[in-house]
N, C-alpha and C positions, 0 to 999 in steps of 0.2 A: 650779759646774756640773761634773758628772762626765763622763767620756768616753763611757760606755755604761751604759744602764739597761735592766733587764729588768722589765717590768711584768706581774706574775702569778707566783705561786710554787706553781703546780701542778707535776706531774711534768715537763712540757715546759719551762716557764719555768725551773725549777731546773736542768734539764739544759743549757739554753742558757747560764745563768749560769756553770755549771761549765766549759762548753766555752769561753766567751768569756774567762774567766780563764786557761784553758789556752793560749789564743791570745795572751795577753799584755795583755789589757785590764783596767783597773780597773773593776769592775762594781758597780752598785747594784741589788740585788734587792728589788723592792717586794712586801710581803706585806700583804694587805688588813686583817687583824686584828692589832691591836697586841700582844696577848698571844701570839699564835702567832709573830709576828715576834721577840719577845724569846726565846721558847723555841728557835727555829731559830738565832738569833744566838748563844745560849749553848751549845747542843749541837753546832752546825755541821752538823746533819743535818736534812733535811726528811722527815717521815713520808710525804709524798706520793711520795718517791723514796728509799726506804730503802736503806741500804747504801753511800751515797755521801756523802763528807765535802766540805763546801763549802771551796774553797781560801781562803787568806788574802786573795786579791785580790777576794773577794766581800763587800760590805757589805750586811747585811740591814737593811731599814728599813720602817716603816709609814707614812712620809711620802712622798708622790709626789715622786720626784726629777726634776730637770731635767738633761738630758744632751744631748750633741751628737748621739748616736745612740740612739734609744729603740726597744727591741724590745717589741712589744705581744703578750704571750702569755696573755691572758685569753680565756675562751670567747667565741666570736663573738657570742652573744646579749647579752653584757655589754660588748662593745667600745665601743658608743656612750656608755654611761654613764661608763666609766672614761676613755676618751680625751677626753671632753668636759670633764673636770676638769683636763686637762693643758695648761699654758701654758709657752711658752718653749722647747719642744723644737725643735731645728734640723732634725731629720729623723726619720721614723717607718719602722719595719720591722714589718709585720703578720705575726705568727707563728700566727695562728688561721685556721681554714678553715670556710667555710659561707656561708649566705645569711641575711640578717637577716629574721626574721619580721615581718610587717606591712609594712615598707617594701620588702622584696625587694631590698635593697641588697647588693652585694658589699663586702668589707672596705675596699677603697680608695675606694669611693664614699662610705662612711661618713666616712672621714677627710677627703675632699675637702669634704664638707659642714661638718665641724666645724672644720677647719684649712685653709681655702683658701690655696693658695700655698706650703704647707709640703711639701717633697719627701717622697714616700712610696713604698714598694715592698712586696712580699711575699716572705717566705722560706718555701719550700714544697718538699716532696719526700718520698721514702720514708724517714722517720726515726723510729724508736722512741726515746723519751726515754732509757730505761735503756742503750741501746747508745751513744747520743751521749755520755752521762755517763761511760761506761766507756772512751771513746776508741776504740771499734771503727771500722773503715773505713766511710765513708758518703759520699754525695754529695747535693747539694741544689741548688735553683735560687733565684736572686734575680731576681725579675721586676718590671719597672716601666719606665716611659717615660723616666726620668731616668738617662742613662748614667753620669753622675758619681756619683750615689748608688749605683748598682749596683756600681761599682768600689770605692767606699768600704766598702760592706758586705762585699764579697768579701775585701777586704784585711784588714778587722777580724776576720773570723771564720775565715779559712783557716788550717788546720793541715796537717801531713803526713798526717793520717788523715781529714780532712774536705775534700772537693773541692767547690767551688762553681762553678756555671755561671751566667752572666747570660742574661737573656731579656727582650726589650722587650715581649713579649706578656703583659701582666698579666691580660687577660681570660681567655685560655686557661688560664693557670696557676691563677687563682682558681676557675674552673669545675671544673678537674680536682681541686683540693683539696676542693671542696664535694661534688661528685657521687660521688667515690670512697668517701666515708663512707656514703652511702646504698646504694651497690652492695655494700659490705662487709656491711651488715645482711642483704641478700638472700643473699649467699654463706654467712654464718653460719647463717641460717635453713635453708638447704638442707642444710648439714651436720648441724644439730641434728635435722632430720627424717630423717636417714640416706637422703637421696635419691641419694647417690653422687657420685663425682668427675666423672662425665660432666656431671651437672647443674650442679655448681659451675663447671666450665670454661665451659659454655655461658652461664651467668649473667655471669661475668666478661667474656667476649668480647662478648656483646650489650650489657652495661653499658658497655663501652668505646665501642661504636657510639653509644649514647645520649649519653654524655659528649661525643663528638666533634660530634654534631649540635648539641648545645646550645652548645658553645663557638663553633663556626663561625657559628651564627645570631646570636650576640651580638657578632661581630666578631673573635673569636679565630682562631687558626690550627690546622689539623689537626696540623701538625708538633709543636706544643707538647704536644698531647694524647698524642702517641706518645712523649714524653720522660719525664723523671723526675717532673715535676709532674702527669702524667696516668697513663700506663701503669705507670710505676715505683711510684708511690704506690698505685695500684689493686691491683697484685699483692701488695704488702706487706700492705695493710690487709685484703685478702680471704683471705689465707693464713696470716698471722702470728697465733699463739695469743695474743700480747699485745695485739692490736687490740681496743680497747674496743667499737668498732662491730660487729666480727665477733662478739664475745661477747654483745652484745645480741641479734643475730640468732640466735645459737646457742640462747639461752634461749627465744626466740619459736618456733623450730623444734621445741623440745622440748615445746611446748604451754603454756608459762608465760604468764600475763598480763603485759602490758608494765610495770605497776606493780611486780610482783614482780621482774621482770628488772632494772629500774632500781634497785630497793632493794638489789640485790647489789653495786652498784658505787658507790664514793665519788667517782670521777672522771666527767667529763662525756663522753658519747658524742654528738658533734656531729651525727651522722647522724639522730638522732631528731627534733631541731628543724629540721634542714635539709631533710628529706624533703618536708614539706608546702610549705615556702617555695620549694624548687627546683621543685616541680611547678607552683606558681602562676606562677613566673617563666617556666617553659617554656610554659605556656598563654598568657601574655602575648605570647610570641614565636611562637606557633603551632607548637610543637615537641612531638612525641609521645614520651613517655618511659614506656613500659609497665612496665618494671622499677621505676623510681622511683615510679610510681603505685601499684604493688602494695605497696611498702615503706611508703609514706605511709598506705595503708589498714591495714596490719598494725600499725604503731606507734600508730595512732589507735584500734585495737581494733574496727574496722569489719568485719574479715574474719579468716579463718584461713588458714594457709599452703596447705593442700591446695586450697582454692578458688582462691587466687591463682595457684598453679602450673597448675591446670587452665585458668584463663583465659588465661595466657600461651601455653600449648601449643595452645589452640584459636584463636589469632589467624589471620587469613587468610593462606594460603600465598602467598609471593612470593619473588623473587630476593633473595639476601643484599645 
């Protein structure tokens, strides 16, 4: 049994493995495809995160490892399948963001169903993979109800350049991580259509209001949404040129069909699958999310940006 395992060798999982090794951990990095695992092990570089060499403390494997601390960095829509194959882990840290299609489960709800009684938390915040791998200053949140696990994760991953905060509000943190990807698509679409910085600022601000309503309705706290896992992540994803979700929106705003936009990117933009699931979850709780509804319509190809913007602006006037 290794001390720490990272499950998923996309850009984010690879960055986490590099960072964990930098923090002094012996790391197993799981790669789904055996041939790809051998290539990465031999070259010590992952094409998903070019320009970064894996430290000696990272072992690359195609066999699902057992570890005392397991970081799940697979796309949210694949979390159930991968986590369901894992046995013997002592604790899980979910490093994916979103809402599962069909079940409308949040990440920790999926793990509770698959591994009842096993401690789990989420690692979330405004973190681009390439900056974490480069060791640039950053901060993030470890959210979950198990205080001991929060402290364990914070101790395992803390470095002089990476500050971690604990938070017991896992619901608020998970909703923040899911909704910000959807709002980022809206912000990118606004920029792609050259609607101006005023429009983007309005979308981000009203998107934060939607995020807050959703989190509170599900039992989360508004203060969590104002922190790193909500506002912080929202600002980064809606303004950073490296944001996959922002770039999906950018293409949609330029008039490209969603299939053509997605074909441009090898990595997953979680907001595309999260938008309809988040909207369905909001309807279950009786929450109105007009921006998320507009994004869900755009990514489904049911409407065009101009009509969605007109619809948002035509909503009934009311106090903020």
